[in-house]
N, C-alpha and C positions, 0 to 999 in steps of 0.2 A: 346166546349172546352174540353181538356184532363186533366187528373187528374196530380197533381204534384208528387205524389208517386207511386211507382211500385207496383202493386199487385202481391201477391205470385201465382206462377203457379200451377195450378191444372189440371190434365188430366183427371178428372171424367167427362164423358160425357154419354149422353143417346140419344136414337133415338127421333126425333121430327117429329111428324106427324100432319099436320094440317087438320082439318075436318071442311069444310064449308057446312053447311045444313040449309037451310031456314026453314025447316019443324020442327027443334028443338024448344021447347018451352023455355021460360025464366027460369023455375025453373031448366031444364037440363043444361042450359048454367051455372046458378049459381054453380050447382054441379061440372060440369067440371072445373069451374074456382077455386072451392075449392080444387080439386085434383090437379090442377096445382100449387096451392100456396104450398100444402103439399109436393109436388115432389121438388119444388125449395127449400125448406127449407133444404132438404138433398143433395143438389148438389151444386157444385160451377163451374162457367164458366172457361174454359181454357183461357190461355193468347193469344192464337191465335184469339179466339172470341173477346176478350177484344179489341185487336188492330184494328179489323174489326169495332167494335162499335165505337171506337175513330174516324176511318176514316169517318165513315158515318155521325157522329156528326158534324165534320168540313165541310163536303159538305153541311149539312143542314144549318149551320151558314152563309154561303156564298149565300144561296138563291138557292141551286141546289136541284132539286127533282129527287131522285134516288130510284129505287126499292130495297127493301130489300130481302135478301135471307135467306134460312132456316138455323138456327143455329143447328148444330148437337152435341150431347153430347155422350162422350164415355161411353159405358155400363159398370157398375161395374162387371157383368157377363153376360154370353149369355142368361140366363133365367131371367133377371132383369125385373122391370116394364118399360112400354113404357110411356114416357112423351108426352103428347098430348096438343096442344094449340088450343083453339077453341074461335072465337069470338062470341060476343053476337048478337042476332038477330037485337036488337034495333039499335046498332051501325052500323050494316051492312045497315039497312033501311035508317039511316041518311046519311051514304056515298053514297047510290044510289041516294038519293034525291039530294045530292050535285052534283054528276055527271050529273044527269038529268038537274039540273038547269044550270049547266055550258053549257051543249049541247044546250038548248033552247037559252042561251044568245048568244052563238056563232052564231047560225042560224039567229036569230034577228039582230046581227050586220052585218052579210054578206047581208041580205036584205036591210037593212038601207044603206049599204055602195053602193050597186048596185043602189038605188034611188038617192043617192047623186051624184053618177056618172052620172045618167041619166039627173038629173035635172040641169038647167043652174046655180043654186044658191046652195051652200053647206049649211050644216046645220050649224046654228049659234052656237056660244059657250054656249049661254044660254040653247038652246035645248039640247046640248050635255051635259051640266051640269045636267039637270034635269034627262036625261037617266041615268046618273051615280049614281045620288042620289037614284033612284028607285032600281037599280040594287044593290047598296051598302046597302040599306035597307034590301033587300032580303038576301043578304049574311051574314049581321050582326044577322038576325034572325036565319039563320041556324047555324051560329057559336056559338050562345049563347046557342042554343038547344045542339049543341055538347059539349059545355063546362059543361053545367048542368048535361049531361049524365056522364061525366067524373068526375065531382064533386061528383055526388051520388056515383060512384063507389069507389072514394078516401074515402068517409065518411064510406062505408061499409067496406073496406079493412083496414082502419087505426087501428092500435092497441091501445086500451084504456089504456093498462098499459105501460106507457113510463117510462123508466128508468131515473135515475138522470144523467147519461152520456148523454142521448139523449137530455135532456133539457139544459145541457151545450152546446152541439154541436148547438142547435138552437139558443142559445144567441150569441155564436161566430159567427154564419152565419149571424145573423141580424146586428152585429157590423162590419161585413166585415173582420173578422180576419180569419186567416189561422190556423187550428188545427195542433197542432205538432204531432210528431210520437207516443208519449205516449197516446195522446187523441184518436187517430184513432186506436191505438191497443186496447185500453179499450172498444171502441164502437164495434169493430170487436168481441171482446171476449164476450161482453154481448149479441150481436146478435146470436153468436154461441151457447151460453147457452140457449138462448130463443128457437133456433131451436131444440136444444137436448131435451128440456122439452115439445116440441110440441107447443109453443106458435106461435101465428099468427105475421107474419112481413110483412107488406104491401109492394108491389113492386113498387108503384106508389108513388113518393114523389113530385109530380108536385107542389101542392099548398105550400108545405113546402119550396120547392126551390124558388118559387115565392115570398113567404112571407119574407124569409131571404135576398133576394136580394144579395146573396153572388156570388162571381166569382168562388168560389171553390165548385165544385159539383161532387161528385163521379160519376164515370161511371156506376156502379151498383145500384145507388140510385134510378133510374127511369126504369120503365118497362112498356111501353105503346104501344100497336100495332099500326101498321101504317095502311094504306089504305087496301083496299080489296086485292090487288096483293101482298102485303108484307107478306111473310110467316116467317120472321126473328123476333125475339124478339128484342125490341127497348130498348137501355139504355142511351137515351138522357138525358142531364142535365136539360134543360128547355123545357118541353113538350109544354106549353102555347105559348111560343114564336115560337115554330116549327110549331104549328097549325096556328098561325097567318101568317107565312111565307107561309105555304102551301096554305091557303084561298088566299093569295095575288097572289101567282103564279097561282092559277085558275082563279083568276079575270083577271089577266093580259092576261092569255091565252085566255080568252073569248073576252075581250074588245080590246086587244092590237094588234091582228093580222089585223084587219080592220080599224085601226085607227092610221094615221101617227102621229098626234099631240101627241098621247099617248106615241109613241116610243120616240119622241123628248123630251118630259117631262121626261121619264125614264133616257134618256142619261144625261139630265141636272141634275137630281137628283144625278146619280151615280158620275158624275164630282164634284158636290158640296161636296159629302161625301168625296171623294178622296182629295179634297182641304183642307176639315176641318181635315182630318187625317194627311195630310202632313204638315199643319200649326202647328198642335200640336207636331208633331216630331221636327220641326225646332225650335220651342220655347223651347222645352226641351233640344236640343242640344246647343242653344246660352245661356241658364242659365236664360233667362228672365222670361219665364212662363213655369212651369213643364208640360210636355205632358201627358195627361190624356188619358188613353186607352178608347176606346169605349166599353162600358159594353153591356150586353144583354138588360138591361132595357133601355138604350139610343137607341139602334137599334130598340128595340120594339116600343119605342116612335116614331121613324121615320116611322116605318110601320104604326102605327095608324094614323100618320099624312097624309099618302099616302091615306090610305082607306077611311079616314074621309074628304079628299080633304082640309086639313088645311095647311095654308102657314107654310113651314119648312126652318128654317135657319140652314145650315151645322154646324155652329159654335156655336149653343145655348147649347149644351151639354158640349162642352168645355169651354164655358163662364161660365157655371155654376160649373164645377169643378176646374177652374183655378182662379176663384175669379174676382175681379175687376180690374185686373192688365191691363193698358192700354200702347201699344207700341207707343212711341213718335216718332217723325222725327229725333230728336238728336240721339236716340238710334240707329235708322235705319242708320243714316248718319255715326254714329261711327263705326257700325258693317261693313258698306260698306268700310270706310276708312281703317279699319284694313285688311279687306279682300284685299283691293287694295295694301296696304303695303307689305301684305305677298306675293301678286303675283308680286309686284316689286322686292322684294328680291329673289325669285325663278328665276325671269327674270334675274336679275344682276347675279346670280351664273350660270345659263345657258349660259349667254354671256361670263362670264369668261372662263367657260369650253369649250365654242365654241372657243374663242380666243387661249385658250391653245392647242386645238386640231389642229386649223389652223397652229399655229406656230410649233407644233410637226410635221404636215404633211410637212411643208416647210423645215424644218431641216431633216426629213426623206427623202425627195426627194433630197436634197443637198448630204446627206450621201450616197444615192444610186447612185447619179452620180459620186461622189468621188470614191465609191468602184469599180463602173464599169471602171473608168479610171484607177484605181490601180490593176485591175485584172491581166493584163499581167505581172506587175512587181512583184505582189505577187506570181504569178505561178512560175517565175523565181527564185524568192527569196525561195519558198518553194523547188524546185527542187535542188536549190543549198545546202540547209541545209540538205536536204535528202541524197544527195551525200556526203557531209561533215561528216554527222552523220556515213554513212557507212564506210568511210574513216578512221575516227578516231578509230571506233570499230576494223577494221582490222589491223591498225597500232598497237594499244594497245595489240591486240592478238599476232601479229607478234613479238613485242619486248618482250612479257612475256615469249615466247618461246626462244628468243635469248639471253636474259639476263643471264640465267644459263650458256650458253656457253662462253659469255663474261667473266663472273667470273672465270670460270675454266681456260681460256687463261691467265687471269691476274695473278691467283695464280701460274700457272705454270712458267710464266716469273719471277715473284718475287722469286719463290723458286730457280730458276737459278741463280739469282743475289746473293740471300741470301747464298747459298752454296759457291759461289766464294768468297764472302767477309769473310765469316767465315774461309775459307781455308787460306787466306792471313794473317788474324788476328792470326790465331792459328800457322801458320808458324813463324810469327815474334815473338810471345811469346815464342815459343819452341827455337828459335835461342838464345833469351836473357837467357833462363835458361841453355842452352847449354854452352854459353860463361860464365855465372856466376860460373857454376860448374867446368869448365875447368880452369878458372883462380884463383879459390879460392882453389882447391884442388891439392895436390901434385901428379905428374904424375907417381910417383914410387909405389904409392898405387893403381893404376887403372890398371885393367886387360884389355888390348888392344884387346883380343881375344873373349871377351863376346860380345853376340848379341847387347846389349845396346851400348857398346863402339863402335862397327862396325857401328850401325844406327847413333850414333852421328857423326862419322867421315864422313859418307856419307852426312849428313845435313850439316856440316861444310864445305865440299867441294862444294856442291851446292851454300851455302851462298857466299862463296868467289868468285865463278864463278859469280854469278850475280853482286856483287860489282864490279869486274874487268869490266863487261860489261857496267855497269852504267858510271864508270870512263872513259872509252874510249869514251862513247857518249858524256860525258861532254867535253872532250878535242876536240872532233870534232866540238862541238858548240861553243868552246872557252868561257867557263863559268869560270869566275874568282870569287874568294872568297868563293868558296864552302868548306864545312866542313863535315866530316864523321858524319853522323846521321841526316842530314838535308834532305836528299833524302828519298823517301818512296819505300819500298821494295815490289813492286806490280807485279814484273815479274813472268810469269808463263811458264812452259814448253810447247812444242809443243802438246804433248798428251793432256794435260789438256785444251789447247786452241781449239783444234780440237773438243775435247767432248763438249765443251761449245759452240762452233758455230753450231755443229750439232743439239743440242737441241734447240738453238735459232731459227734455220731455221724451225725446226718443228713447233714451237709455231707460228712463222710468217706465215707459210703456212696455219695453221689452222685459223689464223685471216683472211685471205683472203677468206676462204671457208664459213665463218659464214653466209653471206647474199647471198651465191651462189644460192640457192633454191628461192630467193624472187624476185619478179619483182622490176624494177627501182624505182617505186613510194614509195616503202618501204624500200629500201636498201640504198638510198643515202640521205644524208644530204640536198643536194641541192633541191631534189624532196619535202621532207617535208617542207623546207622552203618555196617554192613556193606556197604550198597549203595554208599554215597559212598566208602568206604575202598577198595573194590573198583575203582571209577573211577579212583580215585587211582593205585593200584598198577599198572593195566593201561594206562591212557592218561593218563599224568601231564601231557602237553603240553596236551591239551584241557581236563584238570581245571584247570590253571592259567589258561588263556584264558578259562575261564568264570567266574573268580573265585569258586569254589565255597567257598575258605576263608572269604571275607568274608560268604557268604550262610548258612553253617551255624549261626551263633549266632542269627540270626533263625528259622531253621529248627527248631532244637532249643528254642526259647523256649517253645512251648506245652507241651511235654513237661516241661520243668524247671519251669514255673510251676504245672503240675498236681501235680507231686511235692512241691512246696513250699507246698502250701495250709495244712497244719498246721504249717508251720515258723515258731516264734515265740521268737527267742532271748532274749526278755525273761522268759519263763517258765523255771522249773526243769526239769532233765532234758530240756531241748530238744537234739535230736540236731544235731550240727555238720554243715553242708551238705557238707562234705568227706568225711562218712562215708556219704553217700547213694550210692544205686545208680548213679544217672546220672553222678556225678562220677567213680567208677570206670570207667565204661564210656568216658568222654570223654577221660580224663587222658592216654591215650597214643594218642589218635586219630591215624591216617595215619602212624605210626612204628613201626618194628620194632626188634628188639633188634640191637646192632651196625651201626646205621645213623646216618650223620652227619646231624645236624639243622642244616638251613640256616636262617640268621637271616631270610632273605627269604620263608621259607614262612609263608603266612598261617595254616596250622593251628596254628603255635606259639602263636597269639594266640587260640586258640579259647576256652579256659578264662577268661583275663582278660576277654575280651569278654562271655562269659556272666555273669561276676560283675558286670561294668559294667552290662550291660543287663537283668540280672535280679534280682540279689542286692542291688545298691545301691538301685534303685527301691523294692523291698519293705522294706528298712531305713528308708527315707525315710519311707514310709507308717506303719511302726510307731512311729518316733519321734515323728511328728506327732500320732498319734491314741491310741496306746496307752501310750507311755512315760510314767512318773510320775517327775520329777527329784528328788522327796523320798523315793522308794524307793532305798535304797542297793543292794539286790539288783539290781534292774532296771537301775540305771545303771552298775554294775560289769559285767554281762553285755553291755550294749550297747557299753560302752567296749572291752570285750575283743574283741568281734566287729569293730568298726571299726579297732582297732589291728591286729589280724591282717591284714584286707584290705590296709591300707596297707603292712605289712611284707612280704607275700607276693605281692602283685600290684602291679606297677609302674604299671598304668593308674590306680590310685586315688591321685590326687595332686590339689594344689590347683588346678591348671590345668584338670583335668577338670570337665566341666560337670556330670556326674551327682554327682560329690563334692561340688561346691560346693553343689548343691541339698541334699544330706544335712546338710552343716555349717550351712547357713542355717536348716534346719528345727530342729536341735538348739538353736542360739542363740535362736531364736524361742521354743521350748518353754520354755527356762530363764527367760526374761524373763516369760513368761506366769505361771510358778510365782512369781516374785518379786513380782508385783503381786496375785496372787490367794490364794496359800497362805501367805505369810509374815505372821505376826502378832505383835507384841511388846506385851503388857499393860503399864501402868504402875501401880504400887502404892506407897503409903507405906512408908517402911522399918520402921515399926512393924509392919506386916502382913506384910512379907517376913521379920522377924526369927523369927516363929513358922513354923518350917520344916514343922511338921506340917498348917498350915492349908492349905486347899483353893486359897486365892488363891495362897499361896506354892508350892504344887506345880504349879499351872498356870502360873505365871511361870516357874520354872526348866524346866518341860517344854518350853515355847515357845522359851527360849533354847537348850536343847539341840536342838531342831529346827532352829533356824538354824544352829548349829554343824554340825550333820549336813549340811544342805544346802550350807554352805560346802564341806565335804569333797567332796560329789558334784560340785559345779562344777569344783573344782580337779583332779578326777580326769580331766578332759578336757585336761589340760596335754600338749602334744605332738601334739595334734590341732587343738585351736582356737589360734588365735594368741595370744601373750602379751598384746597390747593388749586383745583381746576378753575374755580371762580376768580381767585387772586390772579391767576395766570392770564385768563381772558379779560376780565375787566380792568384791572389796574395796570399790569405789564403791557396788555396787547392794546388797550384803549386810553386809559387815563394819562400815564406816563408817555405815551407815544404821540397822541393826537391832542387830547384836551389842554394839557399843561402848555404845550406849545402855542395853542390858540389864546390861552389866557394871558400868557406872557406878551403876545404880540398886540393884543388889544389895551386900550387904556384902563386906568383904574376908575371906575365910576359906579353908579348905582347898578347898572346892568351887570357889570362884572361881579359885584356882591352877590346879586341873585344867582348868577351862574354858580358860583362857589357854593351857595346854600343848596342849590338843587343838587350839586354833585355829592355833597356831604350827606344829604338826606336819603340817597339811594344806598348808603353802606349799611349793611346789617349791623345792629347793635352787638350781636354776639362776638363779633370779631374783637371788640374792645373790652368785654366784660372779662375775658381771661388773661388780659395783660396785667402783669404784676408790677412792672416798673411804670415810671412817669414817661417813658419814651413811646412814641406811636409805632405803628407797624412800619417796617422798612420801606414797603411799597408807597406809603404815604409821605415820606420825607420830602419829595418835590413839592407836593401840595402844601405842606406845612410852611415850607421856606417861602413859596410864593404868597401865602397868606400873611406872613411877617413882612415880606416886602411891600404888599399891597398896603398894609397898616402904616409902615413908615411913610409911603408916598401920601396917603391921606393925612397924616399928621403934618407934613412938611407944607403940603398945599393949604391946609387949613389955617395956619399961622398967616399966611399972605392974603387971605380973603377976609370978607366981612364976617360979622359977628353970626349971621344966619348961616353961612357957609361953614363956620367953625363947629356950629352945633350939628350939623349934618355929618361932618367929618368925625367928630366924637362918637356918633351913634354908629357909623360904619364900623370905626375901630372896635367898639364893643360886640358887634355882631361877629367880627373876625375872631375876637377873643373866644367867643362861646363856640364857634367852629373849631378852634383849635383844642378846646377842652372836650367837645364831642368826639374827636379823633383821638383823644388821649395824648395829645402833643402838649403836655403841661410845661416843659421846658421852654417851648416857643411861646406860650402863652403868657408866661411870667414876665418875659423880656419885652413885651410889646410896649411901645409908647403911649402914654395917656394924656 
C-alpha cells in the first residue's frame, strides 16, 4: 500500500555499497548496523526512490516475488562518507537454510512424481496430506526462527524514549484512524529533532505496524532487508505479511510444480477471492451491504489458512465487516426488475430513435429522388435568372447613362416652347399698352420722329396686318358672329417660324440618336417588355416576389419621356399619347387572351402609373410655362386632355399628389393672367357713341377679351372646385372688369349680345341646386344691370317709332330670359313690358 500524503522531495543521496562476507563475526555486524543507523539519521531518501519503493510494495502485496535493486544516494560532497549496508551472518544462514530446504523439497517432489507416474496407482490424498503436514511443519519452524531473529533486532533497535506524539500515533493506528496533516508534521518534526540530537530512531516498525492493524503505514516507517540477492533497502509497510507471502511462494514453488491438484486448488482459491471481492463491490454499489476492502490482516488470514490447510471461505472477511445483513430473494428480484425496467426504457428509446432514423432515411430518399428530378428544371431556372440578372444590370447601367441626355433634350424643347409663348404674350401686352397710350394721349403732343414713336408705329402696322389676315381667313371659312377680341393673336412672321422649326428639328434629331449606340435589346420598349413578360409567364412567383410590376413604370419612364419630347397638347394636330407606339406596346403587358385578370396584379396599374408619373408631370410643366389662358384653342385642348385623364384613369383624382400639383399650377396661371393681361379702358360716352372711332373699337375689343377669358376660365368646370371657379370667374373677372365695361357702354344690340355671351358661359349646375328664387350672390350686380338695361330700352322705345318699339320689346324679352336663366326670378318679375 502507498501513502496518502506526498513526501517532500530531497535530493540528498549517498553511495550504497553492499558487502557480503560470511567470515565477519556478529560484533562486527552490529557495529556496521550501528553505523548504518547513524548515517540514516542524517540522510533522507529522494522522491524517485520512494516511488520505486511504492511500486515494490504493490508487487509484493499481489504475491509477486521481485528482486531488489540498490538504492543510491546523492553525495553531499565528493569527499563525504560512504553509506554501507551489511546483512547479519545469522540472517544469511537462515536464508541459506530456507533455500536448501526448498531445494530438497523440490527434489523429493520430483522423485515422488516419477514414482507416481511409474506406479499404476497414484498417491492417495491422505498420503499427500501427510507429506504436506511434514513440509509445513518444517517451514513453520524456519519461519518462527526467522521471525524471532527479526523480533530480537526490533527489540534492540527500538528506541526506549518514545515521545508523546509517537504514543498518540500508536493509538490512532490501533483505532484505524488516519492521522491528519498536523499530526504527521509534528511526528516528522520530533523525529528530525531526535536525529539532530543523535537519538536512535529504529528503521524497522514491523511489530508496531502489526499491532496497530492500521491500513495507513508510512513508506519510510519500515526498513528490512530482503533475501540474499536483494541489495536495495526495503520500505515495506507490513514486513510480517511480506514474509508470510514469501514463504508461501517458496512453498508453492517446491510443491506446486509437480502436483497438478495443487495448481487446481490455487486456481480455485484465486477464483473464490475474486468472487468475494466482486461481491463486496456489487453490494456497495447497490446500497444493501457496504463493500469492505480486503485489508492486509484479512489477506494474511487467507495465507495462514493456505499454509495450515484450513478450510477457507472467501466471504468470511466480508461477512465479518459487513455484519449480519442477509440478501433476500425479494431484494434480488427487485433489483433485477429495476434493471429490466431500465433496459426496457433504453430499448424503447432506441426503438424510437431507430424509427425516427428510418423515417428520416425514407424522407431523405424521397427528397433525393425529387431533387434529382428537379435538377434539369433547376439548372434551366438558374441559367434564366443568371441571364436576367445580367440583363437588368446592363439595362440599369444603360439607362443611367441615357437619362441625362433625355433630360437635356426635354429641357431644350421646353425652352423652345417657353420662348415662343413668352414672345406672343409679351407682344399682346405691348399692343395693349400701345393702343391705350395712343388713344388716351393727344397726337399734338407726340413727337412722331422719336425712336419710340417709330417703333410704336412699326408694331401698330404689324398688328393691323395680322388682324387683316385673320379677318380674311374668317371670311373664307364663312364664320358668323365673330367680334374683335375673341380671336387669339398667335401669328408669327416667317423668320421666327423658320428659326423655331430649325431648333425643333435639331432637338428631334438628337432624340433619334440617343439609343443609336445601344443594341436593340436595350433601346426599344418592345425588347424590354418581352424580357420581363417572359419572366412573368415562366416564373410568376418570383416575378411577384420581386415586385416587378411596381418597378416597371420607373423602368419604362426614360423610353416614354424620350418618345414624348415633341408631345405638346397645346399645339394643333398634336398626336394623342394613346396613339403612340409605346402605349400600344404596354397596353396588354403581362396578359393574354382568354386569361383572367387578377385585381391584385400590379401590372394592371402599369399604364395608370405611367400616366401619373410621366404624362401629368409633363402637363404640369406645359400649363405653367407654355399655356396661355387667353387663348381659347390652347385652353380647350388642355381641358380636353385633363378631362380625358380624369375620366379614363382612376389614379387621376383630387387626393392624388401629382393631380393636385397640376390643378394648383392651372389656378396660379389663371390668376397671373387676371393680373397681367386683363385691361378695361374707361372713355366718355360721347367717345364710345362713335362706334367707328379707334377708342370705341379698342374699348369694345378689350370688353370682348374679358368675356372670352371668362368663358376660358369657366371651361374648367368639373375639374376645378366650384368655390375656386366662382372666385376666379365672377369675383376676379365679371364683377371687377366686365360689369364696369357694360355699365360704361350704351344699351344697344351689341350690349345685349355681350350679356347673352356672358350668361351662356355659366354652368347650369350652379343654378339647379338653388332652392329659393334668388340668384347667386356673385350675380347680383349682373342682375341689376340687366334690369337697368331693360328699363332704359323701355323708356327709349316709347319715344321712338313703332319699328324701334318692336325691337325694344324684343330686347326686354331677351333680358327677362337671361334673368330666368341665372335664377333671378324676383328681378325678372319686375321688368317693365
